[in-house]
A tleap script that builds the chain and sets N, CA, C and O, in Angstrom:
source leaprc.protein.ff14SB
mol = sequence {
  NMET ASP GLY LEU TYR PHE ALA LEU ILE ALA
  VAL LEU HIE THR LEU PHE MET PRO SER ALA
  TYR ALA TRP LEU TRP ALA SER LEU ILE VAL
  THR ALA VAL TYR LEU VAL VAL GLY GLY VAL
  THR GLY TRP LEU ALA TYR ALA GLU ILE LYS
  ALA THR SER PHE THR PRO THR ARG THR LEU
  LYS VAL LEU GLN GLN ASP GLN VAL TRP ILE
  GLN ASN GLU ALA ARG THR CALA
}
set mol.1.N position { -2.838 10.519 -0.750 }
set mol.1.CA position { -1.500 10.005 -0.683 }
set mol.1.C position { -0.826 10.409 0.630 }
set mol.1.O position { 0.010 9.677 1.159 }
set mol.2.N position { -1.197 11.570 1.144 }
set mol.2.CA position { -0.625 12.009 2.415 }
set mol.2.C position { -0.993 11.053 3.543 }
set mol.2.O position { -0.215 10.853 4.476 }
set mol.3.N position { -2.173 10.469 3.454 }
set mol.3.CA position { -2.594 9.516 4.476 }
set mol.3.C position { -1.694 8.289 4.509 }
set mol.3.O position { -1.430 7.729 5.573 }
set mol.4.N position { -1.227 7.878 3.339 }
set mol.4.CA position { -0.327 6.726 3.262 }
set mol.4.C position { 1.003 7.049 3.942 }
set mol.4.O position { 1.534 6.236 4.698 }
set mol.5.N position { 1.532 8.231 3.671 }
set mol.5.CA position { 2.790 8.636 4.304 }
set mol.5.C position { 2.630 8.658 5.823 }
set mol.5.O position { 3.464 8.125 6.555 }
set mol.6.N position { 1.565 9.271 6.276 }
set mol.6.CA position { 1.350 9.366 7.716 }
set mol.6.C position { 1.149 7.992 8.339 }
set mol.6.O position { 1.621 7.738 9.447 }
set mol.7.N position { 0.456 7.111 7.639 }
set mol.7.CA position { 0.243 5.760 8.173 }
set mol.7.C position { 1.572 5.019 8.324 }
set mol.7.O position { 1.799 4.343 9.327 }
set mol.8.N position { 2.434 5.145 7.339 }
set mol.8.CA position { 3.746 4.506 7.439 }
set mol.8.C position { 4.559 5.100 8.592 }
set mol.8.O position { 5.218 4.375 9.337 }
set mol.9.N position { 4.504 6.405 8.728 }
set mol.9.CA position { 5.223 7.060 9.820 }
set mol.9.C position { 4.651 6.634 11.166 }
set mol.9.O position { 5.402 6.400 12.114 }
set mol.10.N position { 3.331 6.530 11.258 }
set mol.10.CA position { 2.694 6.138 12.519 }
set mol.10.C position { 3.050 4.699 12.899 }
set mol.10.O position { 3.259 4.400 14.074 }
set mol.11.N position { 3.116 3.819 11.915 }
set mol.11.CA position { 3.496 2.432 12.201 }
set mol.11.C position { 4.930 2.378 12.714 }
set mol.11.O position { 5.220 1.679 13.686 }
set mol.12.N position { 5.821 3.109 12.067 }
set mol.12.CA position { 7.201 3.136 12.529 }
set mol.12.C position { 7.328 3.837 13.882 }
set mol.12.O position { 8.197 3.491 14.682 }
set mol.13.N position { 6.481 4.803 14.132 }
set mol.13.CA position { 6.493 5.505 15.421 }
set mol.13.C position { 6.270 4.544 16.573 }
set mol.13.O position { 6.868 4.691 17.639 }
set mol.14.N position { 5.415 3.569 16.360 }
set mol.14.CA position { 5.137 2.610 17.441 }
set mol.14.C position { 6.368 1.763 17.776 }
set mol.14.O position { 6.508 1.286 18.902 }
set mol.15.N position { 7.257 1.578 16.798 }
set mol.15.CA position { 8.474 0.820 17.065 }
set mol.15.C position { 9.448 1.598 17.944 }
set mol.15.O position { 10.208 1.006 18.711 }
set mol.16.N position { 9.423 2.929 17.831 }
set mol.16.CA position { 10.321 3.783 18.604 }
set mol.16.C position { 9.594 4.461 19.769 }
set mol.16.O position { 10.049 5.502 20.243 }
set mol.17.N position { 8.496 3.906 20.234 }
set mol.17.CA position { 7.601 4.542 21.208 }
set mol.17.C position { 8.297 5.095 22.455 }
set mol.17.O position { 7.979 6.218 22.845 }
set mol.18.N position { 9.208 4.397 23.095 }
set mol.18.CA position { 9.786 4.962 24.325 }
set mol.18.C position { 10.618 6.225 24.070 }
set mol.18.O position { 10.829 7.018 24.988 }
set mol.19.N position { 11.081 6.415 22.861 }
set mol.19.CA position { 11.956 7.538 22.562 }
set mol.19.C position { 11.162 8.831 22.408 }
set mol.19.O position { 10.032 8.828 21.920 }
set mol.20.N position { 11.773 9.935 22.832 }
set mol.20.CA position { 11.149 11.250 22.662 }
set mol.20.C position { 11.187 11.681 21.192 }
set mol.20.O position { 10.418 12.542 20.763 }
set mol.21.N position { 12.077 11.077 20.445 }
set mol.21.CA position { 12.233 11.425 19.035 }
set mol.21.C position { 11.617 10.375 18.112 }
set mol.21.O position { 12.070 10.220 16.977 }
set mol.22.N position { 10.624 9.670 18.558 }
set mol.22.CA position { 10.018 8.589 17.774 }
set mol.22.C position { 9.460 9.102 16.449 }
set mol.22.O position { 9.642 8.465 15.412 }
set mol.23.N position { 8.780 10.251 16.476 }
set mol.23.CA position { 8.216 10.809 15.240 }
set mol.23.C position { 9.329 11.217 14.282 }
set mol.23.O position { 9.213 11.025 13.071 }
set mol.24.N position { 10.397 11.774 14.819 }
set mol.24.CA position { 11.517 12.183 13.974 }
set mol.24.C position { 12.136 10.987 13.266 }
set mol.24.O position { 12.316 11.012 12.048 }
set mol.25.N position { 12.464 9.935 14.020 }
set mol.25.CA position { 13.092 8.765 13.423 }
set mol.25.C position { 12.171 8.088 12.412 }
set mol.25.O position { 12.626 7.651 11.355 }
set mol.26.N position { 10.907 8.000 12.723 }
set mol.26.CA position { 9.954 7.395 11.787 }
set mol.26.C position { 9.874 8.212 10.504 }
set mol.26.O position { 9.847 7.657 9.406 }
set mol.27.N position { 9.837 9.534 10.649 }
set mol.27.CA position { 9.780 10.409 9.470 }
set mol.27.C position { 11.047 10.293 8.635 }
set mol.27.O position { 10.979 10.255 7.406 }
set mol.28.N position { 12.194 10.237 9.287 }
set mol.28.CA position { 13.449 10.119 8.551 }
set mol.28.C position { 13.549 8.791 7.809 }
set mol.28.O position { 14.057 8.745 6.689 }
set mol.29.N position { 13.079 7.730 8.412 }
set mol.29.CA position { 13.119 6.419 7.755 }
set mol.29.C position { 12.221 6.411 6.518 }
set mol.29.O position { 12.631 5.950 5.452 }
set mol.30.N position { 11.003 6.919 6.661 }
set mol.30.CA position { 10.079 6.954 5.514 }
set mol.30.C position { 10.639 7.866 4.419 }
set mol.30.O position { 10.546 7.542 3.235 }
set mol.31.N position { 11.216 8.997 4.808 }
set mol.31.CA position { 11.812 9.906 3.828 }
set mol.31.C position { 12.956 9.224 3.088 }
set mol.31.O position { 13.060 9.328 1.866 }
set mol.32.N position { 13.809 8.530 3.824 }
set mol.32.CA position { 14.939 7.836 3.195 }
set mol.32.C position { 14.457 6.766 2.214 }
set mol.32.O position { 15.014 6.620 1.126 }
set mol.33.N position { 13.434 6.031 2.598 }
set mol.33.CA position { 12.907 4.995 1.704 }
set mol.33.C position { 12.363 5.622 0.423 }
set mol.33.O position { 12.617 5.119 -0.672 }
set mol.34.N position { 11.623 6.708 0.554 }
set mol.34.CA position { 11.072 7.362 -0.637 }
set mol.34.C position { 12.174 7.974 -1.497 }
set mol.34.O position { 12.067 7.968 -2.723 }
set mol.35.N position { 13.224 8.499 -0.885 }
set mol.35.CA position { 14.343 9.033 -1.661 }
set mol.35.C position { 15.067 7.925 -2.424 }
set mol.35.O position { 15.458 8.116 -3.576 }
set mol.36.N position { 15.243 6.785 -1.794 }
set mol.36.CA position { 15.901 5.663 -2.473 }
set mol.36.C position { 15.035 5.164 -3.631 }
set mol.36.O position { 15.535 4.934 -4.732 }
set mol.37.N position { 13.754 5.001 -3.382 }
set mol.37.CA position { 12.847 4.541 -4.448 }
set mol.37.C position { 12.818 5.553 -5.593 }
set mol.37.O position { 12.861 5.168 -6.762 }
set mol.38.N position { 12.745 6.835 -5.267 }
set mol.38.CA position { 12.749 7.873 -6.300 }
set mol.38.C position { 14.062 7.914 -7.061 }
set mol.38.O position { 14.068 8.099 -8.278 }
set mol.39.N position { 15.177 7.742 -6.356 }
set mol.39.CA position { 16.478 7.737 -7.016 }
set mol.39.C position { 16.643 6.562 -7.957 }
set mol.39.O position { 17.151 6.716 -9.067 }
set mol.40.N position { 16.215 5.387 -7.518 }
set mol.40.CA position { 16.313 4.198 -8.379 }
set mol.40.C position { 15.410 4.357 -9.600 }
set mol.40.O position { 15.801 4.021 -10.718 }
set mol.41.N position { 14.216 4.863 -9.382 }
set mol.41.CA position { 13.294 5.084 -10.505 }
set mol.41.C position { 13.869 6.092 -11.501 }
set mol.41.O position { 13.807 5.884 -12.712 }
set mol.42.N position { 14.425 7.179 -10.978 }
set mol.42.CA position { 15.042 8.176 -11.854 }
set mol.42.C position { 16.236 7.624 -12.603 }
set mol.42.O position { 16.423 7.920 -13.783 }
set mol.43.N position { 17.053 6.816 -11.921 }
set mol.43.CA position { 18.218 6.224 -12.567 }
set mol.43.C position { 17.797 5.277 -13.688 }
set mol.43.O position { 18.390 5.283 -14.766 }
set mol.44.N position { 16.774 4.464 -13.431 }
set mol.44.CA position { 16.282 3.546 -14.467 }
set mol.44.C position { 15.689 4.314 -15.648 }
set mol.44.O position { 15.898 3.942 -16.803 }
set mol.45.N position { 14.956 5.377 -15.359 }
set mol.45.CA position { 14.378 6.183 -16.443 }
set mol.45.C position { 15.479 6.843 -17.261 }
set mol.45.O position { 15.400 6.878 -18.489 }
set mol.46.N position { 16.510 7.368 -16.594 }
set mol.46.CA position { 17.628 7.997 -17.304 }
set mol.46.C position { 18.345 6.975 -18.184 }
set mol.46.O position { 18.701 7.275 -19.323 }
set mol.47.N position { 18.554 5.778 -17.661 }
set mol.47.CA position { 19.215 4.730 -18.445 }
set mol.47.C position { 18.372 4.352 -19.663 }
set mol.47.O position { 18.911 4.099 -20.741 }
set mol.48.N position { 17.062 4.313 -19.491 }
set mol.48.CA position { 16.174 3.980 -20.616 }
set mol.48.C position { 16.206 5.076 -21.677 }
set mol.48.O position { 16.242 4.786 -22.873 }
set mol.49.N position { 16.194 6.317 -21.246 }
set mol.49.CA position { 16.244 7.433 -22.195 }
set mol.49.C position { 17.587 7.464 -22.909 }
set mol.49.O position { 17.651 7.723 -24.110 }
set mol.50.N position { 18.657 7.200 -22.174 }
set mol.50.CA position { 19.990 7.207 -22.763 }
set mol.50.C position { 20.155 6.083 -23.787 }
set mol.50.O position { 20.852 6.253 -24.787 }
set mol.51.N position { 19.518 4.942 -23.541 }
set mol.51.CA position { 19.621 3.805 -24.454 }
set mol.51.C position { 18.827 4.021 -25.738 }
set mol.51.O position { 19.138 3.436 -26.775 }
set mol.52.N position { 17.801 4.863 -25.660 }
set mol.52.CA position { 16.962 5.135 -26.821 }
set mol.52.C position { 17.595 6.238 -27.655 }
set mol.52.O position { 17.987 7.278 -27.125 }
set mol.53.N position { 17.692 6.013 -28.932 }
set mol.53.CA position { 18.265 7.014 -29.822 }
set mol.53.C position { 17.194 7.999 -30.260 }
set mol.53.O position { 16.138 7.611 -30.759 }
set mol.54.N position { 17.480 9.268 -30.066 }
set mol.54.CA position { 16.535 10.295 -30.485 }
set mol.54.C position { 16.897 10.865 -31.853 }
set mol.54.O position { 16.288 11.835 -32.304 }
set mol.55.N position { 17.882 10.269 -32.511 }
set mol.55.CA position { 18.306 10.734 -33.815 }
set mol.55.C position { 17.253 10.361 -34.857 }
set mol.55.O position { 16.893 9.190 -34.979 }
set mol.56.N position { 16.762 11.334 -35.602 }
set mol.56.CA position { 15.757 11.034 -36.637 }
set mol.56.C position { 16.436 10.435 -37.869 }
set mol.56.O position { 16.773 11.161 -38.804 }
set mol.57.N position { 16.635 9.125 -37.873 }
set mol.57.CA position { 17.406 8.468 -38.931 }
set mol.57.C position { 16.752 8.621 -40.298 }
set mol.57.O position { 17.450 8.810 -41.294 }
set mol.58.N position { 15.451 8.544 -40.363 }
set mol.58.CA position { 14.763 8.667 -41.663 }
set mol.58.C position { 14.949 10.066 -42.229 }
set mol.58.O position { 15.189 10.230 -43.425 }
set mol.59.N position { 14.838 11.069 -41.374 }
set mol.59.CA position { 15.008 12.448 -41.820 }
set mol.59.C position { 16.435 12.681 -42.305 }
set mol.59.O position { 16.644 13.336 -43.327 }
set mol.60.N position { 17.419 12.148 -41.575 }
set mol.60.CA position { 18.798 12.305 -42.002 }
set mol.60.C position { 19.062 11.621 -43.334 }
set mol.60.O position { 19.813 12.128 -44.167 }
set mol.61.N position { 18.438 10.467 -43.528 }
set mol.61.CA position { 18.604 9.755 -44.796 }
set mol.61.C position { 18.018 10.569 -45.950 }
set mol.61.O position { 18.627 10.660 -47.015 }
set mol.62.N position { 16.850 11.154 -45.745 }
set mol.62.CA position { 16.221 11.978 -46.781 }
set mol.62.C position { 17.073 13.215 -47.059 }
set mol.62.O position { 17.231 13.610 -48.214 }
set mol.63.N position { 17.613 13.818 -46.026 }
set mol.63.CA position { 18.463 14.996 -46.228 }
set mol.63.C position { 19.731 14.643 -46.995 }
set mol.63.O position { 20.186 15.434 -47.821 }
set mol.64.N position { 20.306 13.479 -46.742 }
set mol.64.CA position { 21.485 13.050 -47.492 }
set mol.64.C position { 21.131 12.813 -48.959 }
set mol.64.O position { 21.904 13.156 -49.852 }
set mol.65.N position { 19.965 12.227 -49.200 }
set mol.65.CA position { 19.522 12.025 -50.580 }
set mol.65.C position { 19.301 13.371 -51.264 }
set mol.65.O position { 19.651 13.537 -52.432 }
set mol.66.N position { 18.729 14.322 -50.552 }
set mol.66.CA position { 18.530 15.660 -51.120 }
set mol.66.C position { 19.864 16.327 -51.433 }
set mol.66.O position { 19.996 17.013 -52.447 }
set mol.67.N position { 20.852 16.126 -50.561 }
set mol.67.CA position { 22.166 16.713 -50.783 }
set mol.67.C position { 22.794 16.146 -52.056 }
set mol.67.O position { 23.363 16.888 -52.857 }
set mol.68.N position { 22.687 14.836 -52.237 }
set mol.68.CA position { 23.219 14.201 -53.446 }
set mol.68.C position { 22.473 14.727 -54.666 }
set mol.68.O position { 23.092 15.004 -55.693 }
set mol.69.N position { 21.175 14.866 -54.571 }
set mol.69.CA position { 20.376 15.360 -55.707 }
set mol.69.C position { 20.788 16.791 -56.058 }
set mol.69.O position { 20.942 17.121 -57.234 }
set mol.70.N position { 20.968 17.641 -55.042 }
set mol.70.CA position { 21.369 19.035 -55.301 }
set mol.70.C position { 22.734 19.090 -55.932 }
set mol.70.O position { 22.960 19.890 -56.839 }
set mol.71.N position { 23.670 18.247 -55.469 }
set mol.71.CA position { 25.014 18.236 -56.049 }
set mol.71.C position { 24.950 17.791 -57.503 }
set mol.71.O position { 25.657 18.343 -58.345 }
set mol.72.N position { 24.116 16.802 -57.811 }
set mol.72.CA position { 23.970 16.353 -59.213 }
set mol.72.C position { 23.337 17.439 -60.064 }
set mol.72.O position { 23.740 17.622 -61.213 }
set mol.73.N position { 22.367 18.161 -59.543 }
set mol.73.CA position { 21.722 19.239 -60.267 }
set mol.73.C position { 22.716 20.373 -60.532 }
set mol.73.O position { 22.696 20.983 -61.601 }
set mol.74.N position { 23.578 20.649 -59.562 }
set mol.74.CA position { 24.547 21.721 -59.717 }
set mol.74.C position { 25.577 21.359 -60.777 }
set mol.74.O position { 26.056 22.227 -61.507 }
set mol.75.N position { 25.919 20.066 -60.860 }
set mol.75.CA position { 26.914 19.635 -61.866 }
set mol.75.C position { 26.331 19.716 -63.284 }
set mol.75.O position { 27.033 20.098 -64.221 }
set mol.76.N position { 25.083 19.367 -63.439 }
set mol.76.CA position { 24.470 19.341 -64.776 }
set mol.76.C position { 24.062 20.724 -65.250 }
set mol.76.O position { 23.863 20.928 -66.447 }
set mol.77.N position { 23.933 21.676 -64.340 }
set mol.77.CA position { 23.465 23.019 -64.730 }
set mol.77.C position { 24.562 23.867 -65.309 }
set mol.77.O position { 24.323 25.016 -65.681 }
savepdb mol mol.pdb
quit
């Protein structure tokens, strides 16, 4: 994977060839692109997790039924 990063930086380096800071600018551009892609991916993952309910509805339903059963048992005892 490091080879891919370097290849992208090297391609961008050729665009800034006359500049003494060509490697710097190429590295910053590739870094910015990866940060944006990572941020968008993280934001989408967070939105997906937030939309999904982690509440165990079946377990809560069983616990409510158990509560009603215990209350009925306590009344009859």
